N, C-alpha and C positions, 0 to 999 in steps of 0.2 A: 614427777610432779614437783617442780621447784617452787619454793616458797619465799625466796629472798625478796624482801620488800613488800610482801603481801600480808594481809591480815590473817591471823591464826588464833583460834580460841581452843582451849581445852575445857571440856564439859564433863563434870563428874555427876553420875547418876547412881542411884542405889536400887537394888532389887528388893529382896525380902527384908534385909536389915543392913546395918552399917558394915557388916562383913561381906557384903555382896556388891562391891562397886563395879561400875562400868565407866571407863574413860573414853570419851569420843574426841576426836580432833575435827574441828570445823575450820576449813581452810579456804580462803578466797581463791576462786578459780578465775584466772586471767584469760583473756582471749589468746588463742595460739599466736605465736610469733609470726607465722606465715600468713595470718588472716588477711592483711592488706593486699597480698599478692595473688590470692586465689579466689575461687567463686565463693559466694556466701554460704554459710552453714545451712543445712536443711532446717526447716522451721522447728522440727521436733528436737533439734540440738542447739537452738538459739541460746538457751540458758547454759552458760559456760560450765557450771557445776554438773549439769546433766551430761554435757559433752564429755567431760573428764571421766565421769563414772562409766559412760557407755564405752569409751576407749579402754578403760581398765578391764571391764568385763570381756571385751573382745580379746585383749592381749593375754590375760592371766588365766592359766589353767585352773587355778583355785583362787578365788577372790575372797575378800573380806565380807562376811555375811551382812554386817550393818552398813555396808557401803551405800551411800545415797547422796542426795543433793538438797539444798535449801537456799533461801535468800535471807540474809541478815542485814537489816537496815538498807535495803536496796542493792546489796552486794551479793552476786552469785557465789555460792560456796559448794564444795563437796565435803562429805562427812565420811569418816572412817573410824574404826575402832583404833584407839591408841594403845599400843602395847610394844614393848621392847623384847622381842624374842631373838635378838641378835646375839651371836656368840663372837668370841674373839680368839685369836691365836697369836703365838709369839713367833713371827717369821724367823727371827734370829736363832731359834731352837730347831728349825726344820733343816733337814738335809735335802739334797737335790731330789731324790726319789719321793720323799714325803711331800715336798712342795709340788712336784709334778702331779702326784695323786690328788692333792688338795685342789690344784688348779683345774684338773680334769673334772673332778666331782662338782666343784663350784660352777664351772661353765655348763656342765650337763644340767644341773638343777636350775640354773638361771634360764637356759634355753627352754627347758621343759615348762617353766612357769610362764614363759612368754610365747609358747608355741601353739596358741589357739587359732591364729589367723594364718592365711597363706596356704598354699598347696605345696607339700614337701617335694613332690616330683617336679613341679614347675620351678621351684627355687633351686633344686639340685641341677636342673637343666641349665638355668642361668649361670650357676656357679661353675659348671664344667667339671672335668675330672683332672685338669692340670693343676699346676702350682700357682696360676695367675692370681686367684682370689686370696690364697694363703699368703702370697708375697705382698699383695696390696694391703691386706689386714695387718701383717707384721710391720710393714713400713709405716702405716698410719699409727699403730701403737707406739712405735719407736719415736715418731715425730711428736706424738702427744706427750710421751714421757719427757722428751727434751723440752717441750714448751712448759710443762709443769715444773721441771727443775729450774728453768730460766725465770719463771714467775716467782718461785720460792726464793731464788737468789735476789731478785729485785725487792721482794718483801723484806728479807733480812737486811739488805742495804738501807732501805727506808727506815727500818727499826734502828739501825746503827746511827743513822743521821738524826734520829729523834723525830722524824716525820710521822711515824706510826708508833703508838704506845703499845707495848706488849709486856706480858708477864713472863719472864724467863723461867719461872718455876713450873 
């Protein structure tokens, strides 16, 4: 769910007392990028906030309990609990086996979180048992990394030319 250029609000609510806060993120739900090229959405998903919530519930094995949708000033929005449960790691301190274990674990957890739709047997049948899919995914990942590095180099050059303001600290 991308929010670049969209409206986002943070709502603070309290339960029993000031020590029982609940933070909600209310985010504008934009129409899907492919909407102009496909059939219209079903009537029950015409509200983009509801469509986003429906998709999240289909995709995620465990969703956010307060996930929902609303309209703010005529703008369709989706609502979710705002919390930062993210962890970080120092990749420069990892050796190859540790990084491989981390990548495997992260990929497994991410796949599990998004594994509610689709038929595993049908997907496996489409993927085949050769290296074709593996090779295609690896090539795509390498091309994506190259594009990211090129974009970063262009950004650094724009900063050096004074076209983009940046804080070096």
